[in-house]
C-alpha positions as CSV (number, residue, x, y, z in Angstrom):
1,X,103.8,83.1,102.7
2,X,102.4,83.1,106.2
3,X,104.7,85.9,107.2
4,X,103.5,88.1,104.4
5,X,99.9,87.3,105.1
6,X,100.4,88.3,108.7
7,X,102.0,91.6,107.6
8,X,99.1,92.3,105.2
9,X,96.6,91.5,107.9
10,X,98.4,93.8,110.4
11,X,98.6,96.6,107.8
12,X,94.9,96.4,107.0
13,X,93.9,96.3,110.6
14,X,96.2,99.2,111.5
15,X,94.8,101.3,108.6
16,X,91.2,100.5,109.6
17,X,92.0,101.5,113.2
18,X,93.5,104.8,112.0
19,X,90.5,105.5,109.7
20,X,88.0,104.8,112.4
21,X,89.5,107.6,114.5
22,X,87.8,110.0,112.1
23,X,84.3,108.6,112.3
24,X,82.8,112.0,112.0
25,X,84.1,112.4,108.5
26,X,83.0,108.9,107.5
27,X,79.5,109.9,108.7
28,X,79.7,113.2,106.8
29,X,80.7,111.3,103.6
30,X,77.8,108.9,104.1
31,X,75.3,111.6,104.8
32,X,76.4,113.6,101.8
33,X,76.0,110.6,99.5
34,X,72.6,109.6,101.0
35,X,71.4,113.2,100.8
36,X,72.3,113.6,97.1
37,X,70.7,110.2,96.3
38,X,67.5,111.2,98.1
39,X,67.2,114.6,96.5
40,X,67.9,113.3,93.0
41,X,65.5,110.4,93.1
42,X,62.8,112.1,95.1
43,X,62.7,115.2,92.9
44,X,63.7,113.7,89.5
45,X,63.0,110.7,87.3
46,X,65.3,107.9,86.2
47,X,66.4,108.4,82.6
48,X,65.5,105.7,80.1
49,X,68.4,103.2,79.6
50,X,68.8,104.3,75.9
51,X,69.8,107.8,77.2
52,X,72.6,106.5,79.4
53,X,76.1,107.4,78.2
54,X,78.3,104.7,79.6
55,X,81.6,106.4,78.9
56,X,80.4,109.4,81.0
57,X,79.0,107.2,83.7
58,X,82.2,105.2,84.0
59,X,84.4,108.3,83.9
60,X,82.5,110.3,86.5
61,X,81.9,107.2,88.7
62,X,85.7,106.5,88.7
63,X,86.4,110.1,89.6
64,X,84.1,110.0,92.6
65,X,85.6,106.6,93.7
66,X,89.1,108.0,93.5
67,X,88.1,111.0,95.6
68,X,86.8,108.6,98.3
69,X,90.0,106.6,98.1
70,X,92.1,109.8,98.5
71,X,90.0,110.8,101.6
72,X,90.5,107.3,103.2
73,X,94.2,107.5,102.5
74,X,94.5,110.9,104.2
75,X,92.5,109.7,107.2
76,X,94.6,106.6,107.5
77,X,97.8,108.6,107.6
78,X,97.0,111.5,109.8
79,X,96.0,112.2,113.4
80,X,92.8,114.1,114.1
81,X,93.3,117.8,113.9
82,X,92.7,121.1,112.0
83,X,94.8,120.1,108.9
84,X,93.1,116.7,108.6
85,X,89.7,118.4,109.0
86,X,90.3,120.8,106.2
87,X,91.6,117.9,104.0
88,X,88.4,115.9,104.8
89,X,86.1,118.8,104.2
90,X,87.8,119.5,100.9
91,X,87.6,116.0,99.6
92,X,84.0,115.6,100.6
93,X,83.1,118.9,98.9
94,X,84.8,117.7,95.7
95,X,83.1,114.3,96.0
96,X,79.7,116.0,96.2
97,X,80.4,117.8,93.0
98,X,81.6,114.7,91.2
99,X,78.8,112.5,92.6
100,X,76.2,115.0,91.4
101,X,77.7,114.9,88.0
102,X,77.3,111.2,88.1
103,X,73.6,111.5,89.2
104,X,72.9,113.8,86.2
105,X,73.8,110.9,84.0
106,X,71.1,108.7,85.6
107,X,68.4,111.1,86.8
108,X,66.5,113.8,84.9
109,X,65.6,116.7,87.2
110,X,62.6,119.1,86.5
111,X,63.3,122.1,84.2
112,X,64.3,125.1,86.3
113,X,66.1,123.2,89.0
114,X,69.1,125.1,90.1
115,X,70.5,123.4,93.2
116,X,72.2,120.6,91.2
117,X,74.2,123.3,89.3
118,X,75.2,124.9,92.5
119,X,76.4,121.6,93.9
120,X,78.4,120.9,90.8
121,X,79.8,124.4,90.2
122,X,80.6,125.9,93.6
123,X,84.3,125.4,94.3
124,X,83.8,125.0,98.1
125,X,85.6,121.7,98.2
126,X,88.6,123.1,96.2
127,X,88.7,126.1,98.5
128,X,88.8,123.9,101.6
129,X,91.5,121.7,100.0
130,X,93.5,124.8,99.2
131,X,93.4,125.8,102.9
132,X,94.4,122.3,103.8
133,X,97.4,122.4,101.5
134,X,98.5,125.7,102.9
135,X,98.3,124.5,106.4
136,X,100.1,121.3,105.4
137,X,102.9,123.5,103.9
138,X,103.3,125.2,107.3
139,X,103.4,121.9,109.0
140,X,105.9,120.5,106.5
141,X,108.3,123.4,107.2
142,X,108.4,122.4,110.9
143,X,108.9,118.8,109.9
144,X,111.8,119.7,107.6
145,X,113.4,121.7,110.4
146,X,113.2,118.7,112.6
147,X,114.5,116.3,110.0
148,X,117.4,118.6,109.3
149,X,118.6,118.0,112.8
150,X,118.5,114.3,112.1
151,X,120.2,114.5,108.7
152,X,123.3,112.6,109.8
153,X,121.1,109.7,110.8
154,X,119.5,109.4,107.3
155,X,122.3,110.2,104.9
156,X,124.5,107.6,103.2
157,X,121.9,104.8,103.5
158,X,118.9,103.8,101.5
159,X,117.7,101.0,103.7
160,X,116.0,102.1,106.9
161,X,114.2,100.2,109.5
162,X,110.4,100.4,108.8
163,X,109.5,101.0,112.4
164,X,112.1,103.5,113.7
165,X,113.3,105.0,110.3
166,X,116.8,104.4,111.6
167,X,119.6,102.7,109.6
168,X,120.1,99.0,110.1
169,X,123.1,96.9,111.1
170,X,124.6,97.0,107.6
171,X,125.0,100.8,107.9
172,X,126.7,100.4,111.3
173,X,129.4,98.3,109.6
174,X,129.7,100.7,106.7
175,X,130.1,103.7,109.0
176,X,132.9,102.0,111.0
177,X,134.7,100.8,107.9
178,X,134.7,104.4,106.6
179,X,136.2,105.6,109.9
180,X,138.8,102.8,109.8
181,X,139.8,103.6,106.3
182,X,140.8,107.2,107.2
183,X,143.7,106.0,109.3
184,X,144.6,105.1,112.9
185,X,144.5,108.6,114.2
186,X,140.9,109.1,113.1
187,X,139.9,105.5,114.1
188,X,141.0,106.0,117.7
189,X,138.5,108.9,118.0
190,X,135.5,106.6,117.6
191,X,133.5,104.8,120.2
192,X,130.8,102.2,119.8
193,X,127.8,102.0,122.2
194,X,125.6,98.9,122.2
195,X,122.4,99.0,124.3
196,X,119.4,96.8,125.0
197,X,116.4,98.8,126.1
198,X,113.9,97.1,128.5
199,X,111.2,96.1,128.7
200,X,110.7,95.8,124.9
201,X,110.1,92.0,125.0
202,X,107.6,92.3,127.8
203,X,105.7,95.1,126.0
204,X,105.6,93.1,122.8
205,X,104.4,90.0,124.6
206,X,101.7,91.6,126.8
207,X,100.5,94.4,124.5
208,X,101.2,93.4,121.0
209,X,103.2,94.5,118.0
210,X,101.6,97.9,117.6
211,X,102.5,99.0,121.1
212,X,106.0,97.5,120.8
213,X,106.5,99.6,117.6
214,X,105.3,102.7,119.4
215,X,107.8,102.0,122.2
216,X,110.7,101.7,119.7
217,X,109.7,104.9,117.9
218,X,109.7,106.9,121.2
219,X,113.0,105.4,122.4
220,X,114.7,106.1,119.1
221,X,113.5,109.7,119.3
222,X,114.7,110.0,122.9
223,X,118.2,108.7,122.0
224,X,118.6,110.7,118.8
225,X,117.9,114.0,120.7
226,X,120.9,113.4,122.9
227,X,123.4,112.9,120.1
228,X,125.6,115.2,118.1
229,X,124.8,115.6,114.4
230,X,128.0,113.7,113.4
231,X,127.1,110.7,115.6
232,X,125.2,107.7,114.1
233,X,122.3,105.9,115.6
234,X,121.2,102.4,114.3
235,X,118.4,100.0,115.2
236,X,119.8,96.5,115.2
237,X,116.9,94.3,116.3
238,X,114.2,94.2,118.9
239,X,115.2,96.6,121.7
240,X,118.9,96.8,120.7
241,X,120.4,100.0,119.4
242,X,123.9,100.9,118.3
243,X,125.5,104.3,118.5
244,X,128.8,105.4,116.9
245,X,130.3,108.4,118.6
246,X,132.6,110.4,116.4
247,X,135.6,112.6,117.4
248,X,135.6,111.6,121.1
249,X,138.2,110.5,123.7
250,X,137.7,107.8,126.3
251,X,136.5,110.3,129.0
252,X,134.0,112.0,126.7
253,X,132.6,108.7,125.4
254,X,132.1,107.3,129.0
255,X,130.4,110.5,130.0
256,X,128.0,110.3,127.0
257,X,127.2,106.7,127.7
258,X,126.5,107.4,131.3
259,X,124.3,110.3,130.5
260,X,122.3,108.3,128.0
261,X,121.9,105.4,130.4
262,X,120.6,107.8,133.1
263,X,118.2,109.5,130.7
264,X,116.6,106.2,129.7
265,X,116.3,104.9,133.2
266,X,114.7,108.2,134.3
267,X,112.2,108.1,131.4
268,X,108.7,106.9,132.2
269,X,106.9,105.2,129.4
270,X,103.1,105.2,129.3
271,X,101.3,102.4,127.4
272,X,98.1,103.5,125.6
273,X,95.0,102.7,127.6
274,X,97.0,102.0,130.8
275,X,97.0,104.5,133.7
276,X,100.3,103.7,135.3
277,X,103.6,104.5,133.5
278,X,106.5,102.0,133.6
279,X,110.2,102.4,134.3
280,X,112.7,101.6,131.6
281,X,116.0,99.9,131.9
282,X,119.0,99.6,129.7
283,X,122.0,97.2,129.5
284,X,124.8,99.2,127.9
285,X,128.4,98.8,126.9
286,X,130.8,101.3,125.4
287,X,134.1,100.3,123.7
288,X,136.7,102.6,122.2
289,X,138.4,101.8,118.9
290,X,142.0,100.8,119.4
291,X,145.0,101.5,117.1
292,X,146.6,98.1,117.1
293,X,144.9,95.2,115.3
294,X,141.3,96.5,115.9
295,X,139.2,96.3,112.8
296,X,135.5,97.3,112.6
297,X,134.5,93.7,113.0
298,X,136.7,93.4,116.1
299,X,135.1,96.5,117.6
300,X,131.6,95.2,117.0
301,X,132.6,91.7,118.3
302,X,134.0,93.1,121.5
303,X,131.0,95.2,122.1
304,X,128.6,92.4,121.4
305,X,130.5,90.0,123.7
306,X,130.6,92.6,126.5
307,X,126.8,93.2,126.2
308,X,126.0,89.5,126.2
309,X,128.1,89.1,129.3
310,X,126.3,91.9,131.0
311,X,122.9,90.6,130.1
312,X,123.9,87.1,131.4
313,X,125.1,88.7,134.6
314,X,121.8,90.5,135.1
315,X,119.9,87.2,134.3
316,X,121.9,85.3,136.8
317,X,121.3,87.9,139.5
318,X,117.6,87.7,138.8
319,X,117.5,84.0,139.5
320,X,119.6,84.2,142.7
């Protein structure tokens, strides 16, 4: 129970943090609401209670509330930028029309008043939302092109890591079993790389879970950009990743592992709010599948043992 409460608290805090990045639109929403309230109650009179139509009040009030919720959802999901601005402008415009409809159920304005009809009828909010959807469509085209390059990472698995959107350890076993089932000739053309990326634990301890998640996302993107489309990248736990190289020999696999290790060690990670960037490190092992008596479990076991030995060696050197 405590674990779920912590996750909910983290999610709520994270969403509030994201929404507060768009303070200008929260202010715009508040000003719009306050201005409509002021204009209606200063220029009109509250209708007698017997003239209130509660079904209309509840329906139009719920509509206005839903529009506010949509706005907050969009602000919580998106970075500040032109597309987000058009979405916010559109939702606030639609909210103004819906909120004025609600005010008409409570307040009677003088005969001849036209501004309320303009607020309710002009489709400025819908026009802004249309522009936002068009820009979002262009943005989505670019995202789809990027995801196409990562298609091999996502296919054949329904369970992805929530942080990195990479397959978990069960997909690693499944991928190796599929290769093993195709025969020894195919099995020998596969290599498994296990790697621990540092300093994940230190970032998590010093800067919290949000920064640690950001670190994992950036590292997963960095690794995936170096792989072929038929290779498989999995996030196992913490800072540990697994890579299955397909259709390789020993020389090619060693070269790929060395290039990946150099890339990570040359990468400089910058923590949000900290001026200085930090160097990364990686403990890495690469093992080739063998023809005789080497099952997927054996391959994973050999790689895990070799990585633990390497980590222990590094730890021993640190204390000498």
